[in-house]
N, C-alpha and C positions, 0 to 999 in steps of 0.2 A: 660259338662255344663248341669245344671238341666233345664229341659224343663218347660215352663209355664204350669200351670194346669188350665184348663177352669172350670168355675163354672157351677153348674147344673142350668138348666133353672127354675125348680120348686123345692124348698126344700132348705135345709141348705147346706153350702159349703162342709163340710166333715162329715156329719151325723146329726142326730137329737139331740143327746146328747153326753156329754163327756164320758159317760159309754160305748156307742157304738162308738168305734173309727172309724170304717169303715162301721158300720151297719151290720145287719144280712144278711143272704142269701135272696135275693129277696126283700130287703128293698128298698122302693121307695125314701127314703131320702138320699141315698148315692150319692156321687159325680161322680160316674163312671157308672151310668146307672142301669139297672135292675140286672145284674149279675156282681159283682166286681171281675175281674181277673178270672172268671170261674163260674162253676155251683155250686150247693148246697153243694157238698162234697169236694170242693177244699179248698179255703181259708176261706170260710164262716164257715165251721165247726170249724176251729181253732180260727179265730178272733171273731166269733159270739158265738158259743156254747161251744166249748171245752175250750176256754180261760176263759169264765165266770165261768164254773164249776170248773176249776182248781183254780181260784181265790177264790171261795166260800169255797173250801176245804182247802185253805191255802197251797197248794203244787204247786205253780207256777214254782218253780225252783227245785222241788224235782225230784223223779224218774219219777213221772207222767208227769212233765213238759218237761224234756228233755229225757224222756225214749222213749220206742218204740212206744208209742201211739202219741207222739208229733213230734219228729224228726225222728222217726223210719220209719218202712215200711208203717204204716197206714197214717202218715202225708205226707212224701215226696216220698212215694212209688208209685207203679203203680196205686193203687186205688185212690190216691189223685190227681195226675197230669195227668194221662193218660185219666181219664174220662172227664175232662173239654175240652181237645183238641179234643175229639172225638165228641163233641156235634155239631150238624149241624147248630144250630140257630145262632152261632157266625159268623159274616161276616168279622170281622177284626182278625188279628193274635193275639197270646198270648201277653199280656202286651201292647197292642196298645190302646191308650187312644183317645177317640173321641175328635176332635178339634172343639171348638165352634167358630162360625164365628167372634165374636167380640174379641176373645182372640187369634186368630191365629197371629203368628209373621209374620209381613210383611217383605218381602225381599226388601232391599233398592237397587235400580238400581245403577250400577257402574257410577261413575262421568265421564262425557264426557265433555271435555273443549269446549267452544263455538268456532265455526269455525273462522279462522283468515286468511284474505287474505295475510297479510305479514308474511308468515311462516318463513322467514329467519331473521326477525327483532329480535333484542336482547330484553330481558325483564330485567328490572333493578332488580325487586324482585327475579326472577329466577336466575339471575347472582349472586346476593348477597347470595342467598341460596346455589347455587352451590359452591361459594367461601367458604362459611361457612362449607359446607360439606367437601370440600377438605382440609380446615384448620383443621377440626376435625379429618379427616382421617390421616393427617400428624402428628398431635399431638398423635393420638393413635399409629401410627407406631413408633414414637419416644419413646413413653412410653413402647411399646413392645420391641423395640430394646435396650432400656437402661437396662443394667444388674443390675444397682444399684437402680432403682426406681426413686423417686423424689429427689429434692435438699437436703432435710433434711436427707433422707436415705443415700445419697452419703456422706454428711458430717459425719454422724455417722460411716459409713464404713471407711472413711479416718481416723477418730480419733482412731478407733479400730486398724487399720494397723500401722499408724504413729502418735503416741500421742505426746504431747508436750515434754515429757521426753524421747521420743524414744520408739520404739516398735520393732516388729519383722522385720527382714531384708526383703527387697523386693524380690519378686519371681524372679526366674532365667530367665523366659521369658521376663519380663520387663527390666531386666538388659541387656539381649542380644539385645533387641530392641533398647535400648538407645545407646548401643555400635555401632550398625549398622547404626543408624540414623546419617546423617551428620549435626548435630546441633551444639550447643555451646560446647566449650571444657569443660571437666569435672574437670580440675584443672588449677591452674595458670601456672604451668610448661608446660602443654600441650598448653595453650593459647599462651605462649611466643614462643613455637616451631612453632605453626601455623603462628604466626605473622612473624617470621623469614623466614618461607617457602614462605609466600606471598610476602615478600620483594624482589624486583628484585636484581639480583647479579650484581657485577661490570661489568662483561662481557655483560650482557643484557643492562645495562645503556650505555656502550660504543658503542654497536651496534646500539642502538637507536640514540645516538648522531651522529654517522657517517651517519646513514640513513637520519637523518634530514639535515645534511650538504649536502649530495648528492642531496636530493630533492630540497633544497634551491638553490644549484648551478645549477641544471637543469632548475629550473624556471627562474633564472636570465639569463642563456644562451638563453633560449627560448625567453625571452623578448628582449635580445640584438639582436638576429637574426631577430626578427620581426622588431625591430627598424632599423637595417641596410638595410634589404631587402624591407621594405614597407614604413616606415615613412620617411626615408631619401630621397627616390625618390619623395614622395609627396611634401615634403618641398622644395627640389631642383628644381622640375618642377615649383612650384609656384614662386620661386625667379628668375629663368631663364625667365619665361614668363613676369614677371614684368620688368626685365632689358631690354628685347627685345622691349616691348611696349614703355618704356622710351626712348630707343635709336631711334626708328622710329619717335617718336614725336619730339625729338630734331632735327632729320634730316629734318622733314617737316617744322619746325619753323626756321631753320638756326642757331641754337645756337652753333653747333659744327663745327669745321673746321678741315680739314686733318692736320696731324702733329704728334708730339710725344704725347704719352698718359701715364698717371700715372699708377702704378701697381694697378690692380683690376678694372681699368676703361674699360668699353666696348667700342669698336670702330667699330665692323663689325658683320655681321651675316653669319653663315655657313649653306649652304643648301646641303643636300644629298638626292636628290629626290627618289632614289631607296629604301632607308631606311626610308623615310618620317621623316627626321631629319631637324629641324630648331632650331639652338641654337646660343646664343650670343658668340662672341669672345672677351675676355678681355685680357688686358696686364698682363703678368706674369703667372707663373704656381703654385702659392701658393694654397695649399689645402683650407686653411681657407677663403681666399679672392676670389678665382676663382673657383677651381675645385669642392669643396664641395657645392658650390652654384648652381651647374648644368650647369656651363658655360664651354667653351673650352678656354684653356690658350695658349697664344703666347709665344714661347721661345724668349724673348727680353731682357734678362739681363745676364751680365757676359760673361763667355766663351761659354754659350749656346745661345748667341744672334743670331737670324736669321733675314733674310731680310723681308721687308714688301711686300704685294702683288703688290704694284705699282712700285717696284724696277725693273730696266731694266734686271738685272740678279740676281739670288739668290734662296735660298731655304726657303720657308715660312713654318716654323715648328710649329705644334699645338699638344697639349696634352689634353687628356680627360679620364674620368672614363669609364671603360667597365661595371662595376657592381656598384650598389648603387649610391646615390647622383645624380640622374637623368640619369646615365649611357648612355650618348649620343653616345659613341663609342662601344656599346655592340655588334652590328652586322656588324662591318666593315670587318670582315672576309668573309662576303658574297659578297663583291664587286668583280667584275671581270673587266679585262681590257676593257676600253672604257666607263665605267659608269661615269656619270657626278658628279663633285664636284664643287659647286659655292660659291664664297665669295662675299658678298654684302657689299659695303661701302657707304659712304654718297653720293658720286657722280659717282660710277662706279660699274659694275659687272665683276668679274674675273671668267672665266669658265675654269676648269681643266678636263682632262680625266684621269681616273685611269690607271696607267701604270704597276705597279708590286706590289708584297706583300712579306714581310719577316715574315713568321709565328712566328718564335721564335728567340729571341736574348737576350743577356745579358743586364740588366739595365744600365750597365756601357758602353755600345757601343754607344758612342756619335757621332761616325763617320756618322751615318745615317742622321745627321743634316748638314753635310758639303754642300757647294755649289754644288758639284757634288758627291753625296753620293755613296760610293762603294756598289755594290750588287743591285743597283736600275735599272741597265740597261742603265743609262745615261752615255754618253761618253764625253760630252762637257758641258760647262756652259750653263744655260738656266733659265727659270722661272718655278721653281718646287714647289710642296707642299708635305709636309710630315706629316702624321697622326700617332701618337704614343699612345699606350694604354697597359694595363696590360694583361697578359695571363699566364696560363689558367684562365678561369672564376673564380671569387671569390677568386683569389689569386693575388699577386704582385711579383711572383718569376721571371717571364720573361717579355719581351716586344714583342709586335707585331707592325710591321711597314708596312704602306701603302703609296706608292708614286704615285704622279700624275703630269702631265705636262700641263701647261697653253696652251689653244688653242684659247681663245677669251678674249678680253678686251672690254667691252661694256659700253658706258656712260649711265647713268640713263635717260638722255634726249631721248634716242632711245627706251626706254621701256625695259622690261624684256627679257632675252635671251630665246632661244627656250627650253633650259633645264628646265626652271621654268614655261614656258607657257604650255608645253605638260604634 
């Protein structure tokens, strides 16, 4: 960069006249002081005297101009440039121009932003500038990465490669990339093949249908099991409790009298203190009317008719569910000889003691209900009770039989028996 040239304090800017471009040697009107660029024999001889003489003689560019006297040894030789450097009166180095105070270029101090206490606060202007810088940088990178230049250049290149009337074939690399890429099919035949490949086969459809059938069946079975093991018990307990409350209220009000009962009608309560069982006894062994409602049924019809508790001799036969529908007889296998079994009627309590158990027998073995049942341990007629239920649990393949013998008949007027009090 060209440095600023200070003016001389007294005199003209660059000499007294246009003829003296830089003035003669020792001229007081020059802009560079007493001795411009050196002593009297340096540049002053050329610009002052020699140049004027050459101009007067008309040989500025002749042999004298560019010859040995001008650009030769005398002009740029040792006599011309060595002498000015050797003069002691120069305090500044060669070609050093004195700087005038009013023309000295002032160095501008670096910009220092004002102190800010909130150094972590965002600046809207700075953020916008930064965003603009990032956008410009991305645009520049995109422009640099684009091998085709701008949009117009890409259009022209595309027209050159694939004109409207067809042009050169695509390069092998592009064709290979298209073949390797899992994109759209390249022909209708290939599209149909891909559609057939995606279409499930008959075996796949059949397996899916079978799987759905299995899943549906499993869900239905799960719902059925939940219904049998959980919901039927809830509903049967509610119905049995309602029947027991109704029966006790009728007894308290005197609405019912001892005698024969209709099928499904409750007439007594069965207590098994060891198993914490209190369940109504209804006439008949119908599943729908009696057993599925959580009650215990009395064998009182047809060939399976048994005696009532108040009979002088006989076998009082009862049936009940071991699982589901209230399952009142689920744990009768836990009874041991001597455990209490109490039948409560409108006017009396009949107390039995457990005598024996037949763990497994055929459902067709009806002899267990005879007045003196075989296998019970009883040898003569008496007042007995027989409890029948299914076994094993959750099946109805066999029957379990529990027998008991009456030990006490207690009127209600005397209060509850010891078996129910304790």
